[in-house]
ZALO-532020 format. One record per residue (C-alpha): residue number from 1; residue in three letters; x, z, y negated. Coordinates in nm, 2 decimals, padded with zeros to 4 digits, always signed. Layout:
residues N
  pos  code       X       Z       Y
  NUM   Ala       X       Z       Y
...
This chain:
residues 94
  pos  code       X       Z       Y
    1   Met  +06.95  +14.05  +06.54
    2   Met  +07.31  +13.96  +06.53
    3   Leu  +07.52  +14.27  +06.57
    4   His  +07.83  +14.12  +06.40
    5   Tyr  +07.63  +14.12  +06.08
    6   Ile  +07.58  +14.49  +06.10
    7   Pro  +07.87  +14.67  +05.93
    8   Glu  +08.07  +14.90  +06.16
    9   Lys  +08.17  +15.14  +05.89
   10   Thr  +08.05  +15.50  +05.95
   11   Leu  +07.79  +15.68  +05.76
   12   Ser  +07.90  +16.00  +05.59
   13   Ser  +07.57  +16.17  +05.55
   14   Ile  +07.22  +16.07  +05.67
   15   Ser  +06.94  +16.31  +05.62
   16   Ser  +06.64  +16.10  +05.72
   17   Phe  +06.78  +15.96  +06.04
   18   Asn  +06.85  +16.15  +06.36
   19   Val  +07.15  +15.97  +06.49
   20   Gly  +07.32  +16.26  +06.67
   21   Ser  +07.64  +16.25  +06.47
   22   Pro  +07.72  +16.23  +06.10
   23   Asn  +07.99  +15.98  +06.18
   24   Ser  +07.76  +15.72  +06.35
   25   Ser  +07.79  +15.36  +06.25
   26   Tyr  +07.50  +15.13  +06.15
   27   Arg  +07.55  +14.95  +06.48
   28   Thr  +07.51  +15.27  +06.68
   29   Met  +07.20  +15.36  +06.48
   30   Phe  +07.05  +15.02  +06.55
   31   Leu  +07.12  +15.03  +06.92
   32   Lys  +06.99  +15.38  +06.95
   33   Asn  +06.67  +15.29  +06.77
   34   Leu  +06.63  +14.98  +06.99
   35   Arg  +06.66  +15.20  +07.30
   36   Arg  +06.38  +15.42  +07.17
   37   Val  +06.14  +15.12  +07.16
   38   Asp  +06.19  +15.10  +07.53
   39   Pro  +06.19  +14.72  +07.56
   40   Val  +06.15  +14.54  +07.90
   41   Ala  +06.45  +14.32  +07.84
   42   Val  +06.72  +14.30  +07.58
   43   Val  +06.98  +14.02  +07.56
   44   Leu  +07.31  +14.10  +07.39
   45   Val  +07.53  +13.80  +07.35
   46   Asp  +07.89  +13.82  +07.23
   47   Val  +08.01  +13.48  +07.14
   48   Asp  +08.36  +13.41  +07.03
   49   Leu  +08.31  +13.13  +06.78
   50   Asp  +08.51  +12.99  +06.50
   51   Phe  +08.31  +12.83  +06.22
   52   Thr  +08.61  +12.83  +05.98
   53   Ser  +08.86  +12.62  +06.18
   54   Asn  +09.01  +12.32  +06.02
   55   Asp  +08.95  +12.12  +06.34
   56   Met  +08.61  +11.96  +06.31
   57   Val  +08.57  +11.91  +06.69
   58   Ser  +08.64  +12.28  +06.75
   59   Arg  +08.38  +12.38  +06.49
   60   Leu  +08.12  +12.14  +06.64
   61   Lys  +08.18  +12.27  +06.99
   62   Ser  +08.15  +12.63  +06.88
   63   Ala  +07.83  +12.56  +06.69
   64   Phe  +07.68  +12.37  +06.98
   65   Asn  +07.77  +12.64  +07.24
   66   Tyr  +07.64  +12.92  +07.01
   67   Leu  +07.31  +12.74  +06.93
   68   Trp  +07.25  +12.64  +07.29
   69   Ile  +07.23  +13.00  +07.42
   70   Pro  +06.84  +13.03  +07.39
   71   Tyr  +06.80  +12.71  +07.59
   72   Asp  +07.03  +12.84  +07.86
   73   Thr  +06.84  +13.17  +07.88
   74   Met  +06.50  +12.99  +07.91
   75   Asp  +06.64  +12.76  +08.17
   76   Lys  +06.77  +13.06  +08.37
   77   Phe  +06.45  +13.26  +08.37
   78   Leu  +06.16  +13.00  +08.38
   79   Pro  +06.04  +12.88  +08.71
   80   Cys  +06.16  +12.53  +08.82
   81   Gly  +05.82  +12.40  +08.93
   82   Gly  +05.69  +12.23  +09.24
   83   Gly  +05.81  +11.89  +09.33
   84   Gly  +05.82  +11.54  +09.20
   85   Gly  +06.08  +11.61  +08.94
   86   Thr  +05.83  +11.68  +08.67
   87   Gly  +05.89  +12.06  +08.64
   88   Ser  +05.64  +12.33  +08.55
   89   Lys  +05.43  +12.35  +08.24
   90   Glu  +05.64  +12.65  +08.12
   91   Arg  +05.95  +12.44  +08.11
   92   Glu  +05.81  +12.18  +07.87
   93   Trp  +05.96  +12.22  +07.53
   94   Ser  +05.68  +12.04  +07.33
């Protein structure tokens, strides 16, 4: 879920949700409900990117850096493997 797509405007009255405050935003509601699920790990990424720039190189760099985040995450947390430079089975992207 991309938090920047969730509007930050506040809710005036919510009767079916228990969000604690009548002035809670949709983002706050989402994060509180996510916490209730009690996940083992949650990755929140805040990327400053500009897909509307007139500079094509800047847009491509922003898109590449944004779309590369899952690969960086997997590279960080998967084991590197034994030896011989082949890596482990978990690191194969086939």
